[in-house]
C-alpha positions as CSV (number, residue, x, y, z in Angstrom):
1,M,0.0,0.0,0.0
2,R,2.2,2.8,-1.3
3,S,1.2,6.5,-1.1
4,H,1.8,9.1,-3.8
5,S,4.0,12.2,-3.4
6,L,2.5,14.8,-1.2
7,F,2.1,17.3,-3.9
8,S,1.4,14.8,-6.7
9,P,-1.6,15.6,-8.9
10,R,-2.4,11.9,-9.0
11,S,-3.2,11.8,-5.4
12,P,-6.9,12.4,-4.5
13,R,-5.9,13.5,-0.9
14,R,-5.3,17.2,0.0
15,A,-1.9,18.8,0.1
16,G,-1.4,18.8,3.9
17,A,-3.5,16.0,5.2
18,V,-1.7,13.0,6.8
19,Q,-1.7,10.0,4.6
20,A,-3.6,7.3,6.5
21,P,-1.6,4.5,5.0
22,A,1.4,5.5,7.2
23,A,-0.6,5.1,10.3
24,S,-2.1,2.0,8.9
25,R,1.2,0.5,8.4
26,L,2.2,1.2,12.0
27,A,-1.0,-0.4,13.2
28,A,-0.5,-3.4,11.0
29,A,3.1,-3.8,12.3
30,L,2.1,-3.8,16.0
31,L,-0.6,-6.4,15.2
32,A,2.0,-8.5,13.4
33,C,3.8,-9.2,16.7
34,G,1.2,-11.8,17.5
35,G,1.3,-13.4,14.1
36,A,-2.1,-12.0,13.0
37,F,-3.1,-8.8,11.4
38,A,-6.3,-7.1,12.7
39,A,-8.1,-4.7,10.6
40,W,-8.7,-1.4,12.1
41,P,-10.4,1.7,10.7
42,A,-8.1,4.4,9.4
43,A,-8.9,7.9,9.5
44,Q,-8.8,8.5,5.9
45,A,-10.3,11.5,4.1
46,Q,-12.4,11.1,1.1
47,P,-11.3,12.9,-2.0
48,V,-13.4,16.0,-2.9
49,P,-13.4,17.4,-6.5
50,S,-11.9,20.9,-6.7
51,T,-14.3,23.5,-7.9
52,A,-12.3,26.6,-6.8
53,A,-10.9,28.7,-9.6
54,P,-7.4,30.1,-9.4
55,A,-7.4,33.3,-7.5
56,M,-6.9,36.8,-9.2
57,G,-5.8,35.9,-12.6
58,T,-3.4,33.1,-12.0
59,A,-3.1,30.3,-14.3
60,P,-4.9,27.1,-13.0
61,A,-2.6,25.5,-10.5
62,V,-2.9,22.1,-9.1
63,S,-3.0,22.0,-5.3
64,P,-0.5,20.0,-3.6
65,A,-2.5,16.8,-3.7
66,G,-5.0,17.7,-6.4
67,A,-7.8,18.7,-3.9
68,A,-9.2,22.2,-3.4
69,P,-8.0,23.9,-0.4
70,S,-11.6,24.4,0.7
71,A,-11.8,20.7,1.2
72,R,-8.9,20.2,3.1
73,T,-9.0,16.8,4.9
74,G,-8.8,16.6,8.5
75,A,-8.8,20.3,8.8
76,P,-11.0,21.7,11.7
77,T,-14.4,23.2,11.1
78,Q,-14.4,26.9,9.8
79,R,-13.5,29.1,12.7
80,G,-14.6,32.5,11.3
81,A,-14.3,34.7,8.2
82,A,-13.3,32.6,5.2
83,W,-10.9,34.7,3.0
84,T,-9.4,33.9,-0.5
85,L,-6.1,35.3,-1.5
86,A,-7.9,37.9,-3.6
87,Q,-9.9,39.1,-0.6
88,A,-6.8,39.3,1.6
89,L,-4.9,41.4,-1.1
90,A,-7.8,43.7,-1.7
91,A,-8.1,44.4,2.1
92,A,-4.3,45.1,2.3
93,R,-4.4,47.5,-0.7
94,D,-6.6,49.8,1.4
95,N,-5.3,49.3,5.0
96,S,-4.4,52.0,7.4
97,E,-0.8,52.3,6.2
98,V,-1.9,52.9,2.7
99,N,-4.5,55.4,3.8
100,Q,-1.8,57.3,5.7
101,A,0.3,57.4,2.5
102,R,-2.8,58.8,0.6
103,Q,-3.1,61.5,3.2
104,E,0.4,62.6,2.5
105,L,-0.5,62.6,-1.1
106,A,-3.4,64.8,-0.5
107,G,-1.2,67.3,1.5
108,A,1.3,67.3,-1.3
109,R,-1.3,68.1,-3.9
110,A,-2.5,70.9,-1.6
111,D,1.1,72.3,-1.6
112,V,0.8,72.7,-5.3
113,L,-2.1,75.0,-4.9
114,S,-0.1,76.9,-2.3
115,A,2.8,77.3,-4.5
116,D,0.9,78.2,-7.8
117,H,-0.2,81.8,-6.9
118,A,1.3,85.2,-7.0
119,P,2.0,87.3,-4.0
120,L,-1.1,88.8,-2.6
121,P,-1.5,92.7,-3.0
122,S,-1.4,95.0,0.1
123,L,-4.1,97.6,0.8
124,I,-2.4,100.7,2.4
125,A,-4.3,103.5,4.1
126,K,-2.8,106.4,6.0
127,T,-3.2,109.9,7.3
128,A,-0.3,112.5,7.4
129,S,0.3,116.2,7.8
130,I,-1.9,116.6,10.9
131,D,-1.1,120.2,12.3
132,L,-1.1,119.8,16.0
133,Q,0.0,123.4,16.6
134,H,-2.8,125.2,14.8
135,G,-5.3,122.3,14.6
136,P,-6.7,120.6,11.6
137,G,-9.4,123.1,11.2
138,P,-13.2,122.8,11.3
139,G,-15.5,120.7,9.4
140,N,-15.9,116.9,8.5
141,V,-12.8,114.9,9.1
142,F,-13.0,113.2,5.7
143,T,-13.9,116.3,3.6
144,R,-12.9,119.6,5.4
145,K,-10.2,119.0,7.9
146,R,-6.7,119.7,6.9
147,I,-5.5,116.1,7.0
148,D,-3.6,114.4,4.2
149,K,-5.4,111.1,3.6
150,S,-4.3,108.4,1.1
151,V,-5.4,105.0,0.0
152,G,-3.3,102.7,-2.2
153,I,-2.3,99.2,-3.2
154,D,1.1,97.6,-3.3
155,W,1.9,94.4,-5.3
156,T,5.1,92.4,-5.4
157,W,6.2,91.5,-8.9
158,E,8.2,88.2,-8.9
159,R,10.9,88.0,-11.4
160,G,13.1,85.1,-12.5
161,G,10.2,82.6,-12.9
162,K,10.1,81.9,-9.2
163,R,6.4,81.1,-9.3
164,A,6.8,78.5,-12.2
165,L,9.8,76.9,-10.4
166,R,7.9,76.8,-7.0
167,K,5.0,75.1,-8.7
168,K,7.3,72.6,-10.6
169,A,9.0,71.6,-7.3
170,A,5.6,71.1,-5.6
171,E,4.2,69.0,-8.5
172,S,7.4,66.8,-8.5
173,A,6.9,66.4,-4.6
174,A,3.3,65.4,-5.3
175,D,4.5,62.8,-7.9
176,A,6.9,61.5,-5.4
177,A,4.1,61.1,-2.8
178,E,1.9,59.4,-5.4
179,A,4.7,56.9,-6.1
180,D,5.0,56.5,-2.3
181,V,1.4,55.4,-2.2
182,E,2.0,52.7,-4.7
183,D,5.1,51.6,-3.1
184,T,3.3,51.3,0.3
185,Q,0.7,49.3,-1.4
186,V,3.3,46.9,-2.7
187,Q,4.8,46.4,0.6
188,Q,1.4,45.9,2.3
189,L,0.4,43.4,-0.4
190,T,3.7,41.5,0.0
191,G,3.1,41.5,3.7
192,A,-0.6,40.2,3.2
193,L,0.5,37.6,0.7
194,S,3.2,36.2,3.1
195,A,0.7,36.2,6.1
196,Y,-2.0,34.6,4.0
197,Y,0.3,31.7,2.8
198,D,1.7,31.3,6.4
199,L,-2.0,30.9,7.4
200,L,-2.6,28.4,4.7
201,A,0.5,26.4,5.7
202,A,-0.4,26.6,9.3
203,Q,-3.8,25.1,8.4
204,D,-2.3,22.3,6.5
205,R,0.3,21.6,9.3
206,L,-2.6,21.5,11.7
207,A,-4.5,19.0,9.5
208,E,-1.3,16.9,9.3
209,V,-0.7,16.6,13.0
210,A,-4.3,16.2,13.8
211,A,-4.7,13.2,11.5
212,I,-1.4,11.8,13.0
213,E,-2.8,12.3,16.5
214,R,-6.0,10.5,15.7
215,S,-4.2,7.6,13.9
216,L,-1.6,7.1,16.7
217,G,-4.4,7.4,19.3
218,Q,-6.2,4.4,17.7
219,V,-2.9,2.5,17.5
220,A,-2.1,3.2,21.2
221,G,-5.6,2.1,22.1
222,M,-5.3,-1.3,20.2
223,A,-1.8,-1.7,21.7
224,D,-3.4,-1.5,25.2
225,R,-6.0,-4.0,24.3
226,R,-3.2,-6.4,23.0
227,V,-1.3,-6.0,26.3
228,K,-4.4,-7.1,28.1
229,A,-4.6,-10.1,25.8
230,G,-1.0,-11.0,26.3
231,D,-0.3,-10.4,22.6
232,L,2.2,-7.4,23.0
233,S,4.7,-6.6,25.4
234,A,4.1,-3.6,27.8
235,Q,7.3,-2.0,26.7
236,D,6.0,-1.8,23.0
237,A,2.6,-0.5,24.2
238,S,4.3,2.3,26.1
239,R,6.3,3.4,23.1
240,T,3.0,3.6,21.1
241,R,1.5,5.6,23.8
242,I,4.5,8.0,24.0
243,E,4.2,8.6,20.3
244,A,0.4,9.3,20.6
245,E,1.1,11.8,23.5
246,R,3.8,13.6,21.5
247,A,1.4,13.8,18.5
248,R,-1.2,15.4,20.9
249,A,1.4,18.0,22.0
250,D,2.3,18.7,18.3
251,T,-1.4,19.3,17.6
252,R,-1.6,21.8,20.3
253,A,1.4,23.7,19.0
254,A,-0.1,23.7,15.5
255,E,-3.2,25.1,16.7
256,Q,-1.3,27.9,18.3
257,A,0.7,28.4,15.2
258,R,-2.6,28.6,13.2
259,D,-4.0,31.3,15.6
260,D,-0.8,33.2,15.5
261,A,-0.8,33.2,11.6
262,A,-4.5,34.3,11.6
263,L,-3.6,37.3,13.9
264,A,-0.8,38.3,11.6
265,L,-3.1,38.3,8.6
266,A,-5.7,40.3,10.6
267,Q,-3.1,42.9,11.3
268,V,-1.8,43.5,7.8
269,T,-5.2,43.5,6.3
270,G,-6.8,45.7,9.0
271,S,-9.3,43.2,10.1
272,T,-10.9,43.5,13.5
273,G,-11.4,39.7,13.9
274,S,-8.6,37.2,14.5
275,R,-10.6,34.0,13.5
276,L,-9.7,34.1,9.8
277,E,-9.6,31.1,7.6
278,A,-7.8,30.7,4.3
279,V,-9.9,28.9,1.7
280,D,-10.2,28.2,-2.1
281,T,-6.5,29.1,-2.8
282,P,-4.4,26.5,-4.6
283,W,-0.8,26.3,-4.1
284,P,1.1,27.7,-7.2
285,A,2.4,25.4,-9.6
286,L,6.2,24.7,-9.3
287,N,6.8,25.5,-13.0
288,G,5.4,27.7,-15.6
289,D,7.0,31.0,-15.0
290,R,9.1,32.6,-17.8
291,P,12.8,33.0,-16.6
292,A,13.5,36.7,-16.2
293,T,16.7,38.1,-18.0
294,D,19.0,40.7,-17.0
295,A,17.3,43.2,-19.4
296,D,14.0,42.5,-17.8
297,L,15.3,43.2,-14.3
298,A,16.7,46.6,-15.5
299,A,13.4,47.6,-17.1
300,W,11.4,46.5,-14.1
301,A,13.9,48.3,-11.7
302,E,13.3,51.6,-13.6
303,T,9.5,51.1,-13.3
304,R,9.4,50.5,-9.7
305,A,7.5,52.9,-7.4
306,D,10.4,53.6,-5.1
307,V,12.6,54.4,-8.0
308,R,10.0,56.8,-9.6
309,A,9.5,58.4,-6.1
310,A,13.3,59.0,-5.8
311,L,13.3,60.4,-9.4
312,S,10.5,62.9,-8.6
313,R,12.3,64.0,-5.5
314,A,15.5,64.6,-7.5
315,Q,13.4,66.7,-10.0
316,A,11.9,68.7,-7.1
317,A,15.3,69.4,-5.7
318,Q,16.5,70.6,-9.2
319,A,13.5,72.8,-9.4
320,A,14.2,74.2,-5.8
321,L,17.8,74.8,-6.8
322,D,16.7,76.7,-9.9
323,G,14.4,78.7,-7.6
324,A,17.1,79.5,-5.2
325,N,19.4,80.8,-8.2
326,A,16.3,82.9,-9.2
327,L,16.4,84.7,-5.8
328,R,19.3,86.8,-7.3
329,Q,16.7,88.6,-9.5
330,S,15.2,90.8,-6.9
331,D,11.3,91.1,-6.7
332,W,10.0,94.6,-7.2
333,T,7.1,95.9,-5.1
334,V,5.1,98.6,-7.1
335,G,2.2,100.5,-5.8
336,A,-0.1,103.6,-6.3
337,S,-2.1,105.8,-3.9
338,V,-4.8,108.4,-4.1
339,D,-4.3,111.4,-1.7
340,H,-6.9,113.7,-0.3
341,Y,-5.6,117.0,1.3
342,P,-8.2,119.8,1.6
343,G,-6.8,123.3,1.0
344,T,-4.2,121.8,-1.2
345,S,-5.7,119.3,-3.6
346,T,-8.3,116.5,-3.2
347,R,-6.9,114.5,-6.2
348,Q,-3.3,113.7,-5.7
349,V,-1.6,110.4,-7.0
350,E,1.5,108.7,-5.5
351,L,3.4,106.1,-7.5
352,R,6.0,103.9,-5.7
353,V,8.6,101.3,-6.5
354,Q,10.6,99.2,-3.9
355,I,13.7,97.4,-5.2
356,P,15.7,95.2,-2.7
357,L,19.4,96.2,-2.9
358,Q,21.5,93.0,-2.7
359,W,24.5,94.7,-1.2
360,G,27.0,92.3,0.6
361,Y,24.6,89.2,0.2
362,Q,23.4,87.5,-2.9
363,Y,21.5,84.5,-1.3
364,Q,24.5,82.4,-1.1
365,G,23.1,80.5,1.8
366,E,19.8,79.6,0.2
367,I,21.6,78.6,-3.0
368,G,24.1,76.5,-0.9
369,R,21.4,74.7,0.9
370,A,19.5,74.0,-2.4
371,Q,22.8,72.5,-4.0
372,A,23.3,70.3,-1.1
373,D,19.6,69.0,-1.1
374,Y,19.9,68.5,-4.9
375,A,23.2,66.5,-4.5
376,K,21.5,64.5,-1.7
377,A,18.5,63.7,-3.8
378,Q,20.7,62.5,-6.7
379,D,22.8,60.2,-4.4
380,A,19.4,58.8,-3.1
381,L,18.2,58.2,-6.6
382,D,21.4,56.5,-7.7
383,N,21.2,54.3,-4.5
384,T,17.6,53.6,-4.9
385,R,18.2,52.4,-8.5
386,R,21.1,50.1,-7.4
387,L,19.1,48.7,-4.4
388,A,16.1,48.2,-6.7
389,L,18.0,46.1,-9.1
390,L,19.7,44.1,-6.3
391,D,16.3,43.5,-4.7
392,L,14.8,42.1,-7.9
393,Q,17.9,39.9,-8.3
394,R,17.5,38.8,-4.8
395,L,13.7,38.1,-5.3
396,R,14.5,36.1,-8.5
397,Q,17.2,33.9,-6.8
398,T,15.0,33.3,-3.7
399,M,12.2,32.2,-6.0
400,D,14.3,30.0,-8.0
401,N,15.9,28.4,-5.0
402,A,12.6,28.0,-3.3
403,A,11.3,26.2,-6.5
404,R,14.2,23.9,-6.6
405,R,13.9,23.1,-2.9
406,A,10.1,22.3,-3.2
407,T,10.8,20.3,-6.4
408,D,13.5,18.3,-4.6
409,Y,11.1,17.4,-1.8
410,D,8.2,16.7,-4.2
411,Q,10.3,14.5,-6.6
412,G,13.1,13.2,-4.4
413,V,13.1,13.6,-0.6
414,L,9.5,12.7,0.0
415,P,9.3,9.7,-2.3
416,R,12.4,8.3,-0.7
417,A,11.1,8.9,2.9
418,R,7.9,7.1,1.9
419,Q,10.1,4.1,0.4
420,V,12.1,3.9,3.6
421,A,8.8,3.7,5.7
422,D,7.6,1.0,3.3
423,N,10.7,-0.9,3.6
424,A,10.7,-0.6,7.5
425,E,7.2,-1.9,7.6
426,L,8.0,-4.9,5.5
427,A,11.2,-5.6,7.5
428,Y,9.3,-5.3,10.8
429,R,6.6,-7.8,9.6
430,K,9.5,-10.2,8.9
431,G,11.1,-9.6,12.2
432,A,14.2,-8.1,10.6
433,I,14.1,-4.8,12.6
434,A,12.9,-3.8,16.0
435,L,9.8,-1.6,16.7
436,T,12.1,1.4,17.5
437,D,13.5,1.3,14.0
438,L,10.1,1.2,12.5
439,L,8.9,4.3,14.7
440,D,12.0,6.2,13.6
441,A,11.2,5.6,10.0
442,Q,7.6,6.8,10.6
443,R,8.8,9.9,12.5
444,T,11.2,10.7,9.6
445,L,8.3,10.5,7.1
446,R,6.2,12.7,9.2
447,A,8.9,15.3,9.5
448,T,9.6,15.1,5.7
449,V,5.9,15.7,5.0
450,L,5.9,18.8,7.1
451,D,9.2,20.0,5.6
452,A,7.9,19.5,2.1
453,L,4.9,21.6,3.1
454,A,7.0,24.4,4.4
455,A,9.1,24.3,1.2
456,R,5.9,24.7,-0.9
457,A,4.9,27.6,1.3
458,D,8.2,29.2,1.0
459,Y,8.0,29.0,-2.8
460,A,4.4,30.4,-2.8
461,K,5.6,33.5,-0.9
462,A,8.8,33.9,-2.8
463,R,6.8,33.7,-6.1
464,G,4.2,36.1,-4.8
465,A,6.8,38.6,-3.7
466,W,8.4,38.4,-7.2
467,L,5.2,38.9,-9.1
468,L,4.1,41.9,-6.9
469,R,7.3,43.7,-7.8
470,T,7.4,42.8,-11.5
471,Q,4.0,41.8,-12.8
472,P,1.4,42.8,-10.0
473,Q,-1.5,42.4,-12.5
474,V,-1.0,38.7,-12.3
475,L,-2.1,38.7,-8.7
476,T,-4.1,41.7,-8.2
477,G,-5.8,42.0,-11.6
478,M,-4.7,45.7,-11.7
479,P,-2.0,47.2,-13.9
């Protein structure tokens, strides 16, 4: 009775569920001590046909054992909100971190309105030439008294294109804030995807160890009955009881890990509930992604949101430097007033011009600061481009290594572990090895199954992080 590979499409069982034949072999081996094999019911899940469609534009992928994740064998009943990967990513795209970045964008766009206006005119009213020695004379204060009254307007004429440069700097800063929103979204989507697959793997691990606990509990019960019948030694029965108790402890630890993973997903998605369940999401296929060339990496690096944000900030710094240099062209203040002075003239006009004299200082400090900020922005842009390319190379290497590791488990390590367990069972039946050796082989198989599941989860997270940085439309359905 040989089991298929954990992730083999030929197997009707789900990806993470414990293969019942492993426990059946152990029970049969124990019963063989008395020379007869007793049939006992194995906790074996029935195959459920998969009806779930691949999430969010992905190509149809076979789940680790061919069954839909929504029908995961041995998994506990649904604990709360059932989320697909698409729902988790949609929630992360609009979580609190992204909303804060959008508020920064709104503020940056308001700065554009602040920058794109001319200096406001000033209304000037004054009274002068009031004769305190002889008095201003009789009559109305506005029409007869000898008081020089004037009303005028002053306006600053900005020279050197300061307004246009100021607006350009603000628009570039707004572009950088918009790119920051996109970069924040990618970061939150990456965190949500990682947390989702962690929860999916935690659910599968819980199903694994729960099935192991049930199977070993049945084996331990039968061993106790055989001890009473005198068909099995108490030492061997104690070993089976120890294995059952260890499996129970593993189940409790897996439940805690599942709850922790649900909390992590709730945090990154902004959910108020912690009882989340990952459903209807197949594990991605281990092959099918087109290899990326160095030219692809360079093109993707230039279009990354963090690179575009750094480029916009460099452009804003350039506009600010040009604006600082424009300060050397002084702004003129021009004005005009209408004077009213009874006894002399009631229709007098005053024209004024104020020109700042740059004697001894030509804005060297402002220009020096702007030059330093521009150099800093350029260095940040160069460093961001370099780190973006290195990050894409790292993501590609991580995905490739994770794919090879998962493939090694699927096609090499796990089949060999099953073969070793089969051989140990056969040898124990013939009396060639002790019960301890059989239990060791079974423990090795269980550990290998869990390691293979972890390798598949690592690949899913690495592939998701790679796609979110290079082809996000594959996962999100958005350009």
